[in-house]
C-alpha positions as CSV (number, residue, x, y, z in Angstrom):
1,M,-11.5,1.7,20.8
2,K,-10.5,-1.7,22.2
3,K,-7.6,-2.0,24.6
4,L,-4.4,-3.9,23.8
5,H,-3.9,-6.8,26.2
6,A,-0.4,-7.9,27.3
7,T,-0.7,-11.0,25.0
8,Q,-1.3,-8.8,22.0
9,L,1.7,-6.6,22.8
10,E,3.9,-9.7,23.2
11,L,2.6,-10.9,19.8
12,F,3.6,-7.5,18.3
13,S,7.1,-7.6,19.7
14,S,7.8,-11.2,18.7
15,S,6.4,-10.6,15.2
16,V,8.6,-7.6,14.6
17,D,11.7,-9.5,15.6
18,K,11.1,-12.5,13.3
19,S,13.3,-12.9,10.3
20,E,11.7,-12.1,7.0
21,A,13.8,-14.8,5.3
22,T,11.8,-17.6,6.8
23,L,9.0,-18.6,4.3
24,P,7.4,-22.1,4.2
25,A,8.4,-24.3,1.3
26,H,5.2,-23.8,-0.7
27,E,5.6,-20.0,-0.5
28,K,9.3,-20.2,-1.5
29,V,8.3,-21.5,-5.0
30,Y,6.6,-18.2,-5.8
31,A,9.1,-16.1,-4.0
32,A,11.9,-17.8,-5.9
33,A,10.2,-17.4,-9.2
34,F,9.6,-13.6,-8.7
35,R,13.1,-13.1,-7.4
36,K,14.6,-15.0,-10.4
37,L,12.6,-12.9,-12.8
38,Y,13.6,-9.6,-11.2
39,Y,17.3,-10.3,-11.3
40,H,17.0,-11.6,-14.9
41,L,15.4,-8.3,-15.9
42,Y,18.0,-6.4,-13.9
43,S,21.0,-8.3,-15.3
44,N,19.8,-8.4,-19.0
45,S,18.3,-5.1,-19.6
46,R,19.7,-1.6,-20.0
47,A,17.5,-0.3,-17.2
48,S,19.4,0.3,-13.9
49,R,16.7,1.7,-11.7
50,A,14.9,-0.9,-9.6
51,E,11.7,1.3,-9.8
52,R,11.6,1.0,-13.6
53,I,12.1,-2.7,-13.6
54,I,9.5,-3.2,-10.9
55,S,7.1,-1.0,-13.0
56,D,7.5,-3.3,-16.1
57,L,7.3,-6.4,-13.9
58,S,4.0,-5.2,-12.5
59,N,2.8,-4.5,-16.1
60,L,3.8,-8.1,-17.0
61,L,1.8,-9.3,-14.0
62,L,-1.2,-7.3,-15.2
63,C,-0.8,-8.8,-18.6
64,K,-0.8,-12.3,-17.1
65,I,-4.0,-11.4,-15.2
66,A,-5.6,-10.0,-18.4
67,G,-4.7,-13.3,-20.2
68,D,-6.1,-15.5,-17.4
69,R,-9.2,-13.5,-16.5
70,H,-10.1,-11.3,-19.5
71,G,-9.6,-13.5,-22.4
72,E,-6.5,-11.7,-23.8
73,G,-4.4,-14.8,-24.2
74,A,-4.2,-14.4,-28.0
75,G,-2.3,-11.1,-27.7
76,L,0.2,-12.6,-25.3
77,E,0.8,-15.6,-27.5
78,Q,1.5,-13.2,-30.5
79,F,4.1,-11.4,-28.4
80,L,5.7,-14.6,-27.2
81,D,5.9,-15.7,-30.9
82,S,7.8,-12.4,-31.7
83,K,5.0,-11.1,-34.0
84,G,5.2,-7.6,-32.6
85,T,6.7,-5.5,-29.9
86,A,5.6,-5.1,-26.3
87,N,4.3,-1.6,-27.0
88,E,2.4,-2.8,-30.0
89,L,0.8,-6.0,-28.5
90,L,0.9,-5.8,-24.7
91,L,0.0,-2.1,-24.2
92,P,-3.4,-2.5,-25.9
93,I,-4.2,-5.4,-23.6
94,L,-3.4,-3.3,-20.6
95,L,-5.3,-0.3,-21.8
96,K,-8.4,-2.5,-22.4
97,A,-8.2,-4.4,-19.2
98,F,-6.9,-1.7,-16.8
99,P,-7.7,1.7,-18.3
100,H,-7.6,3.4,-15.0
101,L,-4.0,2.3,-14.4
102,V,-2.4,2.6,-17.8
103,G,-2.2,5.9,-19.7
104,E,-2.2,6.3,-23.5
105,D,1.4,7.5,-23.3
106,E,2.6,4.5,-21.4
107,K,5.6,2.7,-22.7
108,F,7.6,-0.4,-21.6
109,S,11.1,0.5,-20.4
110,L,12.7,-2.9,-20.9
111,E,13.7,-4.6,-24.2
112,D,11.2,-7.0,-25.9
113,E,13.5,-10.0,-25.5
114,V,13.8,-9.5,-21.8
115,L,10.0,-9.0,-21.4
116,R,9.3,-12.2,-23.4
117,Y,11.5,-14.1,-20.9
118,G,9.5,-12.5,-18.2
119,L,6.1,-13.7,-19.6
120,Q,7.5,-17.2,-20.2
121,E,8.6,-17.3,-16.5
122,L,5.1,-16.2,-15.3
123,A,3.2,-18.6,-17.6
124,P,3.4,-21.7,-15.4
125,L,2.5,-19.9,-12.2
126,S,-1.1,-20.3,-11.0
127,F,-2.5,-17.0,-9.9
128,Q,-6.0,-18.5,-9.7
129,S,-5.4,-21.4,-7.3
130,A,-2.6,-20.1,-5.0
131,P,-3.8,-18.8,-1.6
132,A,-3.7,-15.0,-1.3
133,H,-1.0,-14.9,1.4
134,I,1.4,-16.9,-0.7
135,L,1.2,-14.7,-3.7
136,G,1.1,-11.5,-1.7
137,E,4.1,-12.5,0.5
138,A,6.1,-13.7,-2.5
139,F,5.7,-10.4,-4.3
140,Q,6.2,-8.3,-1.2
141,A,9.4,-10.3,-0.5
142,L,10.7,-9.2,-3.9
143,I,9.6,-5.6,-3.6
144,G,11.0,-5.0,-0.1
145,P,14.8,-5.2,-0.8
146,N,14.6,-3.5,-4.2
147,L,12.1,-0.6,-4.1
148,R,13.1,2.5,-2.2
149,G,11.0,5.6,-2.1
150,D,12.4,9.0,-3.0
151,K,9.5,11.0,-1.7
152,G,9.6,10.2,2.0
153,Q,8.2,6.6,1.7
154,F,9.6,3.9,3.9
155,F,8.2,0.6,2.7
156,T,7.0,-1.2,5.7
157,P,8.8,-4.5,6.7
158,K,6.5,-7.5,6.3
159,S,7.1,-8.5,9.9
160,L,5.8,-5.1,11.2
161,V,2.8,-5.2,8.8
162,K,1.9,-8.7,10.1
163,A,2.2,-7.6,13.7
164,I,0.0,-4.5,13.2
165,V,-2.7,-6.4,11.4
166,A,-2.7,-9.1,14.1
167,V,-3.0,-6.6,16.9
168,L,-5.9,-4.7,15.3
169,N,-7.6,-8.0,14.2
170,P,-10.0,-6.5,11.6
171,P,-13.0,-8.9,10.9
172,L,-13.8,-10.0,7.4
173,C,-16.8,-7.6,7.2
174,A,-14.7,-4.6,8.0
175,K,-13.9,-1.8,5.6
176,V,-10.1,-1.3,5.7
177,V,-8.3,1.7,4.3
178,D,-4.7,2.7,3.7
179,P,-4.5,6.3,2.4
180,A,-0.7,6.0,1.6
181,C,-0.8,2.4,0.5
182,G,2.5,2.2,-1.4
183,T,2.9,-1.5,-2.5
184,A,-0.4,-2.5,-0.7
185,G,1.4,-4.4,2.1
186,F,-1.2,-3.6,4.7
187,L,-4.2,-4.4,2.4
188,V,-2.6,-7.7,1.2
189,E,-1.9,-8.8,4.7
190,T,-5.3,-7.8,6.0
191,H,-6.9,-10.0,3.3
192,A,-4.7,-13.0,4.0
193,F,-5.2,-12.6,7.8
194,Q,-9.0,-12.5,7.4
195,L,-9.1,-15.5,5.2
196,K,-6.7,-17.7,7.2
197,D,-8.4,-20.9,8.3
198,R,-11.8,-19.6,7.0
199,Q,-14.0,-21.0,4.3
200,L,-16.1,-18.3,2.5
201,S,-19.7,-19.0,1.6
202,S,-22.2,-17.1,-0.6
203,S,-23.6,-15.5,2.6
204,S,-20.2,-14.2,3.9
205,K,-20.1,-10.4,4.3
206,V,-16.8,-9.2,2.9
207,G,-15.7,-5.6,3.6
208,K,-13.9,-3.4,1.1
209,L,-10.2,-2.8,0.9
210,V,-9.3,0.7,-0.3
211,G,-5.8,2.0,-1.0
212,M,-4.7,5.4,-2.2
213,D,-1.4,6.8,-3.4
214,K,-0.1,9.7,-5.5
215,D,2.6,7.6,-7.2
216,R,1.2,6.1,-10.4
217,D,3.8,3.3,-10.5
218,L,3.1,2.3,-7.0
219,C,-0.7,2.3,-7.6
220,R,-0.2,0.1,-10.7
221,L,1.9,-2.3,-8.7
222,S,-0.7,-2.4,-5.8
223,E,-3.5,-3.0,-8.2
224,A,-1.6,-5.8,-9.9
225,I,-1.0,-7.5,-6.5
226,L,-4.5,-7.0,-5.2
227,A,-6.1,-8.1,-8.5
228,V,-4.3,-11.4,-7.9
229,V,-4.8,-11.9,-4.2
230,A,-8.0,-10.1,-3.4
231,P,-10.1,-9.8,-6.6
232,D,-13.5,-8.1,-6.4
233,R,-13.0,-6.5,-3.0
234,A,-10.0,-4.1,-3.4
235,S,-9.7,-0.7,-5.0
236,V,-6.6,1.3,-5.5
237,L,-7.0,5.1,-6.3
238,N,-4.2,7.1,-7.9
239,I,-5.1,10.4,-6.2
240,N,-3.7,12.8,-3.7
241,S,-5.4,11.4,-0.6
242,L,-4.8,14.6,1.3
243,N,-7.3,16.5,-0.8
244,L,-10.5,15.9,1.2
245,A,-12.6,17.7,-1.4
246,T,-11.6,15.1,-3.9
247,L,-12.3,12.2,-1.5
248,A,-15.8,13.6,-0.8
249,K,-16.7,13.2,-4.5
250,L,-15.7,9.6,-5.0
251,P,-18.4,7.0,-5.7
252,E,-19.5,5.1,-2.6
253,E,-18.1,1.7,-3.9
254,V,-14.5,3.1,-3.8
255,S,-14.8,5.8,-1.1
256,P,-12.4,5.7,1.8
257,L,-14.8,7.5,4.1
258,N,-16.4,5.8,7.1
259,A,-13.6,3.3,7.4
260,D,-13.8,0.6,10.2
261,F,-10.0,0.3,10.2
262,I,-7.1,2.4,8.9
263,L,-3.6,0.9,8.7
264,T,-0.9,3.1,7.2
265,N,2.7,4.2,7.0
266,P,2.5,7.7,5.5
267,P,5.5,9.5,3.8
268,F,7.3,11.8,6.2
269,G,10.2,14.2,6.2
270,T,11.0,17.9,6.5
271,K,12.1,18.0,2.8
272,I,8.6,17.2,1.5
273,K,6.5,19.7,3.4
274,I,3.0,20.4,2.1
275,T,2.8,24.0,1.0
276,D,-0.4,23.9,-1.1
277,K,-2.8,26.3,0.7
278,S,-5.8,24.7,-0.8
279,I,-4.8,21.5,1.0
280,L,-3.6,23.1,4.2
281,R,-6.8,25.0,4.8
282,Q,-8.8,21.8,4.8
283,Y,-7.1,20.6,8.0
284,S,-7.1,21.9,11.5
285,L,-3.5,20.8,11.7
286,G,-2.9,22.8,8.5
287,H,-3.6,26.0,10.5
288,K,-1.5,27.9,13.0
289,W,-1.9,27.1,16.7
290,S,-0.9,29.1,19.7
291,L,-0.2,28.1,23.3
292,S,-1.9,30.1,26.1
293,E,-2.6,29.2,29.7
294,K,-1.2,25.7,29.0
295,A,-3.8,25.1,26.3
296,W,-3.3,25.0,22.6
297,R,-5.8,27.0,20.4
298,Q,-6.3,26.8,16.7
299,E,-6.0,30.1,14.9
300,S,-7.7,31.3,11.8
301,G,-4.5,31.7,9.8
302,V,-3.2,28.9,7.5
303,R,0.3,27.7,8.0
304,D,2.9,28.3,5.3
305,A,3.8,24.6,5.3
306,Q,3.2,21.4,7.3
307,D,4.9,18.0,7.5
308,P,3.0,15.4,5.5
309,Q,2.8,12.9,8.4
310,I,0.9,15.5,10.5
311,L,-1.7,16.0,7.9
312,F,-2.0,12.2,7.3
313,L,-2.6,11.8,11.0
314,E,-5.6,14.1,10.9
315,L,-6.7,12.6,7.5
316,C,-6.9,9.1,9.1
317,I,-9.0,10.4,12.0
318,R,-11.4,12.1,9.5
319,L,-11.7,8.9,7.4
320,L,-12.7,6.7,10.4
321,K,-16.3,6.1,11.3
322,P,-17.3,6.6,14.9
323,D,-15.6,4.0,17.1
324,G,-13.3,3.1,14.2
325,Q,-9.7,2.0,14.9
326,M,-6.4,3.0,13.3
327,A,-2.7,2.2,13.5
328,I,-0.3,4.7,12.0
329,I,3.5,4.6,11.8
330,L,5.0,8.0,12.7
331,P,8.6,9.2,13.1
332,E,9.9,9.5,16.7
333,G,10.1,13.2,16.5
334,V,6.4,13.6,16.4
335,F,6.0,12.2,19.9
336,G,8.8,14.1,21.7
337,N,8.8,17.6,20.1
338,Y,7.3,20.1,22.5
339,S,6.4,22.4,19.6
340,L,4.1,19.7,18.3
341,G,2.0,19.6,21.5
342,Y,-0.9,21.0,19.6
343,V,-1.0,17.9,17.5
344,W,-1.6,15.6,20.5
345,D,-4.1,18.0,22.0
346,F,-6.0,17.7,18.8
347,V,-5.7,13.9,18.6
348,R,-6.9,13.5,22.2
349,S,-9.9,15.7,21.4
350,Q,-10.9,13.3,18.6
351,G,-10.7,9.9,20.3
352,T,-8.7,7.6,22.5
353,I,-5.0,6.9,22.1
354,T,-4.9,3.2,23.1
355,A,-1.1,2.6,22.8
356,L,2.2,4.0,21.6
357,I,4.6,1.2,20.6
358,D,8.3,2.0,20.1
359,C,9.8,-0.1,17.2
360,P,13.4,-1.3,17.3
361,R,15.8,1.1,15.7
362,T,16.7,-1.5,13.1
363,T,13.1,-2.0,11.9
364,F,13.4,0.2,8.8
365,Q,17.1,-0.4,8.0
366,P,17.6,-1.8,4.5
367,S,18.1,-5.5,4.4
């Protein structure tokens, strides 16, 4: 693994401290449009949970993409002309264009009048011509303050995402994976970072971007964003990424194995321990460990439970190709807890720990 130079660490520090409110004028157009749309949906519908509004907003975004790229504009026009409900006219469009994201039992949560307003607001926006980083950052700016996970997810601040991507500096040809992708912040920023000041040609070798998440709504949202900003190179899989047996069976074009880079912020917390023995036994860190003669040894017995962040740490190591690089956000307790010494013995046996970077305590505080 490459070493972090002082200039890179200074870049990381300054990037994390930057305000996320400072967007260039041409980016503010999209950010303002998405924000206006979100608050209209929130104020004029019966839905009160941000997650449901974001889910329907991402479905509207997918409808817009289907109309622009899959020739489904007629159905959208019928809905805008009040010739049917969203569930009658828009859902068939989504099922046809994105069958892997939308289930047969899917329903819109918001009222048709509110959804029509949403489509009308999206109509003048150009998803085809706007640079990837503009659309990605506009949508991420909307998501950050409004979507909070209830399963141990902490959605990563944009400034931290940008800093991590800049430090690792993944080349365009690299395969980049996030096994707990949430709203695809790392993948969106990686794509934008790689294309900045670069003109692609037919001979350019472009690596795959692969995201995974158990939450179907988050996967749908990630797919919608990536379909806009990074078409033809990104895949989002709605699976339990901790199940190594499932990952081994995936087709090569969407497989997360043999990644050049992994960037991730996995869910963590003592309230969401992994207790499934079929998952735990797939991991060295899912087994019991004992300390003898100042050395940790893995035992044959499987633990009753393990914190998810510990398993994700091993998962990331397993997904990397030889000499691959990773950046993972972990809670502070993982580093200072004496009883977790076996974790760091295991990690050191698998590769080189290049740097541990302590983020400011305010990094993940809600804005």
